[in-house]
N, C-alpha and C positions, 0 to 999 in steps of 0.2 A: 503480495500474496504468497509468493515462495518464502521469502524471508519470515512472514509471519508463521507460517506453518512447521518450518524448520527449528525456529527458534522457540516455539511453543513446545513442540514435541521435545526437544532437548531439555528444557525447563521443568518438563512433566518428569522425565527421568529421572533428572539429577533431585526431584524431591521424593522420589520413591516411587513414583507411578509408571505405567506400561502402556506404551501406545503404538500401534501399528499403522502406519502412513502409507496409504493407496493411491498410487499415480499410474498415468496411464505412460505405458513403452515408447518411448519415442527413437528409442535406438536398439537395434538387434541385438550388440554386444552386452548391453546390460544384462547383469544376473537378476533373476527373478527376484530373489530376497538379499537384501543388503542389512545386515546387523551396523547401524550406525554406531550407538553407544547402548551400554546395558540398560535395557527397556526401551529401546526405541529403533524400530524396525520399520523398513521401508518395503514395499512389494510393488514390483511393476507388474501391470495389469496389461495383458494383449487385448486390445479394443482399435480395431482400425489400422490403417496404413501409418507407420511411424512417423511420415511427416505429414500427415493429416492438418488441414488448416484449420485454425481454431474457429472460423465460421462453421464448420462443417462437424463439430463435436459433437453437438445433440443426438446426430444421427448413430452414433456408437454408444450412449450413454447405457443402454440396455446391455450391449454386450461388456463394458465394463463393470455394471452391477454383476451380472454373470460370474465374472472373473473375482471379483470380491467377494459373492456368496461361497464359490468354491472353494474359497481360501477360509473363509469363516466354518465352512462345513468341517475342515479338518482341526482347525483350531477353534473353538467355539468359546471360548475364554473371555469374552469381548463384553463390557457392560454397557456400551452405547454407541451410538455412530455420531461423529462431529463431522459435518460437511461443510466445506469451504466453498464459496461462490455458487451461482445457481445451478451450473451443470452437476456439481456434485449433490447441490440439493435434491435435484431430479432423482439420481440414483439414490441418494440416501432415504428419499420418501418412499421409493419401492421396497429398500432393504428393510426398512423400519416394521412394515406391514407384513412381508415374508420372514422375517426373524425375531418379532415381537422385541424389538429394541427401542429405547427411548433417542428420538432424533433432535440433536442439539444442530443447529445451523446460523453460520456466520456468512453474510451475503458480500462483504467488501465493498461492491457498488450494487445499485439499485437501478433498473431500468426505467422507472418511472421518474425517478429523481434526476438522471441522466437526460431524460425528455424535457424535463422542464427548463433545462440548462442549454437545450440544442443540439442534443446528442442522442437522437432517438434509437431506440433498439427495437429489432425485431417483435411483433406481436405474441409470437410463441414463446418469447422470453419472459415478457409480462405475464402470460398466462400461466408460465412455469413457475415463477416466484411467487404469485398470488397462492397457486395450491401449495406450495412448500410452506408458506408463511402460515396458510390455515391450519397445516397439519403437525408443524414443529413443536415438540414437546417444550423446547426453549428456543430462542433466539439470543445473540450475544451481539450486542452494539458496542462499536468503538468508543461510543459517547452519547452523552444527551441528544446531540443532534440527530444521528443516525436513529436513536429510538424513537424519537417524534417523527422521523421521517418512514419509519414502519407503520407507526400507528395512522399517521395523515394519509398515506399514499396507498397502503395495503390492507388497513383496518385491523392491524396487528393486535392481539390482546395485550395489554399493556403488562399485565400480569406474568405473562410469559415472554417477557425481555428483560434482560440482566446486563446493564452495561459492565463491560470488560475491557478496560484500555489494553492496545498491545504495550508491548515495553520497549526498551533499547538495550542493546550490548554495550554497556560502560566500560567493558575491557578494550572495546575497538574504538567506541565513539566517545571521544574524551578531548578537552583542549590538548592542543600541542603547539609547536613550533611553526609559524607560518613560514619562516626562513627554510626549514627543513621540508615544509610541504611543498613548496613554491619548487624546490630541488629536485624532489622526488617526481613532481608532476611536468617538470618540464617549464612551468612558467615563469616569467622573470618578473620585475616590480612593475608597480602600476596597479592600481584598483582593478579588482576582479569581480565580477558578479558569476552567481553561478546558478546554472539550472540542472537539476538531475532527477531524471525519470523518464518513461516512454515518449516518445515524439509521437503524438496524434492529437487531433484539434482540441480536445475538451481538456488538454494541459495546459495549452496557452503559451507554447513556445514563442510565437510571433508577437505576442504583448512584450517578453521580455526583450526580445531583439530590437523593437520600437520604442521600448524604455532606456535602451542603451543611447539610440541615436537621439531621444529626448534630453539625455543628460548633457550632451554639448561638449563632452571632454573626450579630447582626441588618445588620452593615454590609458582610458577604462576599457575593458574588454568582457566579453560574455562568455563562459564555456559552458557548452551543453554536453552535460554527459549521459548519454542513454542512446538507444537507437529506436527506429521506426517500429509501430506495434500496431497491430489490428489491419482490416483490410484497406484502410484509408492512410496508414502510417507513411508509406513512400511517398504519396501524394502531399501529404503534409511537409515532410523533411524538403521536398523540392520546393514547396511554396515557401517554407522559413528561409531556404538559402536565397529565394527570389527575393523577400524582403530583406534580408541583410544586404543584398547588391543594390538594391533599390536604393537604400540608404547609404550606399558607400560602406558598408561595415562588412566586406566579405575579409578582409585581413584582421578584423577584430570580434569576430566570433568565430569561436574554434569548437567544431565538433569531435567527440571524444565517445568512442564506441562503449557500449554497455562493460562495467569493469565487476570483478568479484566484489561481493557485499563488503568484506572488510577493507579493503582499498577505497572504497568510498570516504573513509575518515580522512583519507590524504587531501583529497578534492575539497572536502569541506574545509578543512584547515587552511588550505591554499588560499581559499574565497574571501572577500571581505563582507559579503552580502548576499545570502540565497534568496532568490527570487521563485515565486510559485504563483503563477496566475491561473490556476484551474478553475475550470467552470463547476467542478465539482469534485470532491474529495470526501471521503466516508471518515477517512482519518487524517493522514497525511504524514506518514512517517518519515519523508525527507525533512520535514519540518523539525519532528523529533530528534532525528540523528545529526542535523546540524544543531540544534540548540545544545545537544550534549557536547557538542565539538566547540561550542562558544561561539557560534557565528549566528549573527542576528537574522531574521527572515522578514522579508516582505512578500504578503500572501495575499492571496484572494479573500475576502471574507464570507467563507462557504464551508459548510460541512464542519469537519472535524478541527479545520483550521482555525474557527473562531476560539476554540477551547486550548489549541497548542500554542497558540501565539499571543501573547499578552500585550495588548494594542500599546505602544508606547513605553512598553517595559523591555521585551526580549524580541521587538522588532515593531512591524507596523501592520496592520490590516488595511486594504483596499477595497471599498464599495465600489463595484463597476470594473469595468475592463479599459478604461481609459490609460494608455501607456504614460502619458505626462503626471498621473497621479502616482504610478509606480515609481517614476523618475525623480519627483518631489522627495519622495521619502527616502529611494536609496541616496540622493545627494545628501538628505540631514545626516546617514548613518556616515557618508565617506568623508564629509565635510568637518566633522566635528568628532576629533579623538575620545573627546570625553563621553560622549553620548555612547559611541562605538564600544568603549571598554565598560561602561555601566551596562548596557544591553548584553555585552558578551558574559559577565559575570551572573547577571539575572537568568539567561536563557540556560545556563549550565546548571545553576541550582534548581531552575524548575524542570529540569529533566532527569533529576534525581528522584521526583514522583513516580517515575515511570521505568520498571524492572519487570523482565520476563519472569522472576522468580515471584513477584507479585501477581502478575496475569496468571501464571500456573496455579498458586494456591487457591487465588480467587475461583478458577476453573474447579479445581478439585472439590472445593466446598460446594459448588453448583450440582456437579455430578453426583457427588453423595446425597444431596436433599433429593435430587431427579430420580434416584433410584426407588423411593418410597412414594412416587405419584404414580397416579393411574394415568397411563399414556393417552393422549388426545386421539381421539377417532374422526378423521375425516370423512369416513364411508357414509 
């Protein structure tokens, strides 16, 4: 989500638009206002303790909204509110009514969808999302699957949903030498499976580890790039390490801490295949970035991954969570250089359909149309 906001705001500024990104201050040394580039400003808002856990953020949403309102009282020349994630949606919902500004919401993940796949969220989140859906003047869906979920699980008005896929930064994420990438990342020879993302139950890192075990190849390794996330992230990382130990894979599963976003390109290029066994994904930016680097993806057939991975052409989609199924398709890529090369070319070509400039242009047209509409009233 951070990548989404950063790249979208930058693309909007490069297209001649202006945006102010409000984020909660997490460090006392951060300046209040940062002008990232012409037309793109970040404002750090005081709201709660700087080290407040994610699970406690709802309690400071009103304080955050107060800070945003104070800034907008001084700089009122804003045409609307774009809220990312449900917590920002709660703040945006309030500010919409106070400032009489249209509210556009993009959720990134949805509580009721996560609950369907075994990752329940607190009832307060479900209720908050329902209220925000009911009052959003427009909702952005990353793809048709998310649009359908908004209608099915939240009874959203389809006429207030626009599909606006994220993009990928092709300046960084592009095919390159695997040998160079292996040297840059410290990886040697042999097949490499890559998992990139947060370590939490819904991401299914344990499935990737078990898939490595099912491959039956002593020369293959799994690289996990990312850190524990959420209240159960640390427990999940310990569990994944235990799974690796149980299968005798301690020396062949490498855990790498979160990397700067642009550095991920080296890890993608160093891999032979990216594995994404998520229980749910509203979009799946990792799959798109991997494709842009020419790396086939073996992913769960869920959410936005269904649109991003062209089964049999740019990678494989897996129904269910059986590690054997993942191992079979990974092996098809590793064992057949012709298939791997064909998928690499197809994935790269497919990725060019997704650019941040196109995302920004689509959003600007939507915003222009929205200014002429009567605001939705949920009162």
